[in-house]
C-alpha positions in Angstrom: 0.1 0.0 -0.1 2.9 2.8 1.1 4.4 1.9 -2.5 1.3 2.4 -4.4 0.7 5.7 -2.3 4.4 6.7 -3.0 4.0 6.2 -6.8 0.5 8.2 -7.0 1.9 11.1 -4.9 4.7 11.3 -7.2 2.8 10.8 -10.4 0.7 13.8 -9.1 3.8 15.9 -8.3 5.2 15.2 -11.8 2.2 16.7 -13.4 1.8 19.6 -11.3 5.3 20.6 -12.4 3.3 21.2 -15.6 -0.1 22.3 -14.7 1.6 25.0 -12.6 2.0 26.6 -16.0 -2.0 26.5 -16.5 -2.2 29.5 -13.7 1.0 31.1 -14.7 2.9 29.7 -17.5 5.6 32.3 -18.1 7.9 33.9 -15.5 8.9 37.7 -15.5 12.3 38.2 -17.1 13.3 40.3 -14.0 11.3 38.7 -11.1 12.3 35.5 -8.9 9.5 33.0 -8.8 8.0 32.9 -5.5 5.1 30.5 -6.4 4.1 29.4 -3.0 2.6 26.2 -3.9 5.3 24.8 -6.2 8.0 25.8 -3.6 6.0 23.8 -1.0 6.0 20.7 -3.3 9.5 21.3 -3.8 10.4 21.2 0.0 8.5 18.3 0.6 10.0 16.2 -2.1 13.1 17.6 -1.8 14.2 19.1 1.7 11.8 16.6 3.7 13.6 13.5 2.0 10.8 11.9 1.0 13.4 11.4 -1.8 17.1 11.7 -0.5 19.4 11.6 -3.7 22.1 11.5 -1.3 21.2 7.9 -0.5 20.2 6.8 -3.6 16.2 7.3 -3.6 14.7 8.7 -6.8 11.3 9.4 -7.9 11.5 9.2 -11.5 13.6 8.4 -14.7 12.1 8.2 -18.5 13.7 5.5 -20.7 13.2 6.1 -24.4 13.1 2.9 -26.3 12.7 3.9 -30.0 12.0 6.9 -32.1 9.6 5.3 -34.1 5.9 6.6 -33.7 2.7 6.7 -35.3 2.2 10.6 -34.9 4.0 13.4 -35.9 3.5 15.9 -33.2 4.4 19.5 -34.2 5.5 20.3 -30.7 7.0 16.9 -29.4 9.2 17.8 -26.3 11.1 14.6 -26.9 11.9 16.0 -30.6 11.0 13.0 -32.2 10.1 14.4 -35.7 13.6 15.6 -36.0 14.9 12.1 -36.4 15.2 11.7 -40.0 15.6 7.8 -39.7 13.2 6.6 -36.7 14.6 3.2 -35.2 14.7 1.5 -32.0 17.5 2.3 -29.6 20.3 -0.6 -29.6 19.0 -3.2 -26.9 22.6 -4.1 -26.0 23.0 -0.4 -24.9 19.8 0.1 -23.1 20.4 -3.1 -21.1 23.7 -2.2 -20.2 22.9 1.3 -19.0 19.6 0.3 -17.3 21.8 -2.0 -15.0 24.3 0.2 -14.6 22.0 3.0 -13.2 20.1 0.2 -11.0 23.6 -0.2 -9.5 24.1 3.6 -8.7 20.6 4.0 -6.9 18.5 2.2 -3.7 15.1 2.9 -4.9 13.2 4.5 -7.7 9.4 5.2 -7.6 8.5 5.2 -11.2 10.2 4.4 -14.5 8.6 5.6 -17.7 9.0 3.7 -20.8 8.4 5.7 -24.0 9.2 6.5 -27.6 8.2 7.7 -30.2 5.5 4.8 -29.5 6.8 2.2 -27.5 4.3 -0.5 -28.6 6.2 0.0 -32.2 9.6 -1.1 -30.4 11.0 -4.1 -31.2 13.0 -4.1 -27.8 10.0 -3.4 -25.6 9.7 -6.9 -24.3 13.2 -7.1 -23.4 13.2 -3.7 -21.8 10.2 -4.8 -19.4 11.9 -8.2 -18.6 15.2 -6.2 -17.6 13.3 -3.6 -15.4 11.1 -6.0 -13.7 14.1 -8.4 -12.6 14.9 -5.2 -10.3 13.1 -4.7 -6.9 14.3 -1.1 -7.1 11.6 -0.1 -9.1 8.2 0.5 -7.6 6.4 1.0 -10.6 6.9 0.7 -14.1 4.6 3.0 -16.9 4.6 2.2 -20.6 3.3 5.6 -22.2 1.3 5.3 -25.3 -0.6 7.3 -27.6 -3.5 5.0 -27.8 -3.1 4.3 -31.7 -1.5 0.7 -31.1 -2.7 -2.6 -29.8 -0.1 -4.8 -28.4 -0.8 -8.5 -29.9 2.8 -10.4 -28.9 1.6 -12.6 -26.0 5.0 -12.4 -24.4 4.4 -8.7 -24.2 0.9 -9.4 -22.8 2.1 -11.4 -20.2 4.4 -8.6 -19.1 1.9 -6.1 -19.0 0.1 -7.6 -16.7 2.4 -7.6 -14.1 1.1 -5.7 -11.0 4.1 -2.9 -11.3 3.2 -2.7 -14.8 0.8 0.2 -15.5 -0.2 1.7 -19.3 -0.3 5.4 -19.3 -2.5 6.5 -22.4 -2.1 10.0 -23.9 -5.7 11.3 -24.4 -5.4 13.2 -27.8 -8.5 14.4 -29.5 -8.2 13.0 -32.6 -7.1 9.3 -31.4 -9.8 6.6 -30.8 -7.8 5.0 -27.9 -11.2 3.2 -26.8 -10.3 0.4 -28.7 -6.9 0.1 -26.9 -8.8 0.9 -23.5 -11.3 -2.0 -24.3 -8.5 -4.4 -25.2 -6.6 -3.6 -21.7 -9.8 -4.0 -19.6 -10.3 -7.4 -21.3 -6.8 -8.8 -20.5 -7.3 -7.0 -17.1 -4.0 -4.8 -17.5 -3.7 -1.9 -15.4 -4.1 1.7 -17.0 -5.0 5.2 -16.7 -5.8 7.9 -19.1 -3.6 11.1 -19.2 -6.0 13.8 -19.5 -4.3 16.6 -21.2 -6.2 20.0 -22.1 -2.9 22.1 -23.3 0.3 21.5 -24.3 3.2 23.7 -24.0 5.9 24.9 -26.7 9.2 23.9 -25.8 10.7 25.7 -29.0 12.2 24.3 -31.9 15.6 23.7 -30.3 17.5 26.3 -32.1 20.4 28.1 -29.7 19.3 31.3 -28.1 22.5 32.7 -26.7 20.8 33.4 -23.3 23.1 34.5 -20.7 24.3 32.7 -17.6 21.9 34.6 -15.5 19.0 33.7 -17.7 19.8 30.2 -17.9 19.9 29.9 -14.2 16.5 31.6 -13.6 15.1 29.5 -16.4 16.3 26.4 -14.9 15.0 27.4 -11.4 11.6 27.6 -12.8 11.6 24.4 -14.5 10.2 21.4 -13.2 13.5 19.6 -12.9 12.0 16.0 -12.5 12.1 14.3 -16.2 15.8 12.6 -15.9 16.4 10.8 -19.3 18.4 7.8 -20.2 19.4 7.9 -23.9 22.2 5.8 -25.5 24.0 5.0 -22.2 23.6 8.5 -21.1 21.9 9.9 -18.0 20.6 13.2 -18.5 18.6 15.8 -16.5 16.1 16.4 -19.4 14.5 15.0 -22.7 15.6 18.2 -24.2 19.4 17.6 -23.3 19.2 13.8 -24.0 17.4 14.0 -27.6 18.9 17.2 -28.4 22.3 15.6 -27.9 21.5 12.7 -29.6 20.3 14.7 -32.7 23.3 16.9 -32.6 21.3 20.0 -32.2 22.6 20.5 -28.4 26.5 20.6 -28.2 27.8 17.4 -26.6 28.8 18.5 -23.0 30.2 15.7 -21.0 29.4 18.2 -17.9 25.7 17.7 -18.4 25.4 14.0 -18.3 26.9 10.8 -17.0 27.7 8.4 -19.3 26.8 5.1 -17.4 29.0 2.9 -20.0 32.0 4.6 -18.8 34.3 1.6 -17.4 36.8 3.8 -16.0 34.2 4.9 -13.3 33.5 2.9 -10.5 29.7 2.7 -9.2 30.3 5.3 -6.3 32.0 7.4 -8.7 28.8 7.2 -10.7 26.5 7.9 -7.9 28.4 10.7 -6.9 28.2 12.1 -10.5 24.5 11.9 -10.6 24.3 13.5 -7.3 26.7 16.3 -8.8 24.4 16.7 -12.0 21.4 17.3 -9.7 22.8 20.3 -8.2 23.8 22.2 -11.3 22.3 25.5 -11.8 21.5 25.1 -15.3 22.4 23.1 -18.2 23.4 23.7 -22.1 20.2 22.2 -23.7 18.2 25.3 -21.2 19.9 27.5 -24.3 17.7 25.4 -26.5 14.6 25.4 -25.0 11.6 27.5 -23.7 10.1 25.7 -20.9 10.9 27.9 -17.6 10.4 31.1 -19.6 7.6 33.3 -20.8 8.2 32.0 -24.6 6.6 28.6 -23.6 3.4 29.2 -24.7 0.3 27.0 -24.8 -0.6 24.9 -27.9 -3.2 22.6 -28.8 -2.6 19.0 -27.6 -0.6 16.8 -30.0 -1.2 19.2 -33.2 0.0 16.8 -36.1 2.6 18.1 -38.7 0.9 15.7 -40.9 -2.9 15.6 -40.1 -3.8 12.4 -41.3 -3.8 10.1 -38.6 -4.9 6.6 -38.6 -5.3 4.0 -35.6 -3.2 1.1 -36.6 -5.0 -2.4 -35.5 
């Protein structure tokens, strides 16, 4: 019960980091952000040590397993439409990096498996097997846009595991009810992630902000979307995918190479803690989030409006 409640609280906190902007979704350039509610939640989760990074207790990690997607969202925060050739991430790299990360921590509330569209990933079965082997992970979320119904019997069996939850993004033009009916029939846990708007994180072009502007922006970011891409632990998807695409200049100070065989586990653990204390990262200069430029946009607006559900 405690594990389930902690997962639910963490999930709500994760969403609040974005919903905060529905009330005030930009920050005055010449003012500090002193929002009482947001500061309260940060205090609860950071300073009251519900999650104590020093001792290896974490709340959240994103693991993209593929850049294949059935949609082409104009404002995709993970920059998936920027990938000219969509493909699965190398399973051997995923396996090694996940195992190395788990060696560095004592406990994590939930891990999100996503894409692209994870049900298009040929490596999803192996990734779930790896994650489910670890008792350090309390919950595993598979994030889907609702267009794909899984058919593989091995995958369906894994999805029925009590620690797995399907998170369906509610997009207005997608008929996700077929997937919902399937999950109910198979007795697979799921929830609908209802969204009234997205935020435009920008086109990832370099903006040449000052150090002061970057630090202010980073303070106003929710700072919880850790991302694991190509064996690298990044502080956010804009950093991980931006570096992967070559849009953000590769900066070793902004991530941990989990596959670095010259580092001990203790050194990697310390490196993660150092990253979490950073005042800003270079990817902030390629992002609008935490600034007045992060305008509300329609949910999952398509570059190509022809969207078909796949059976």
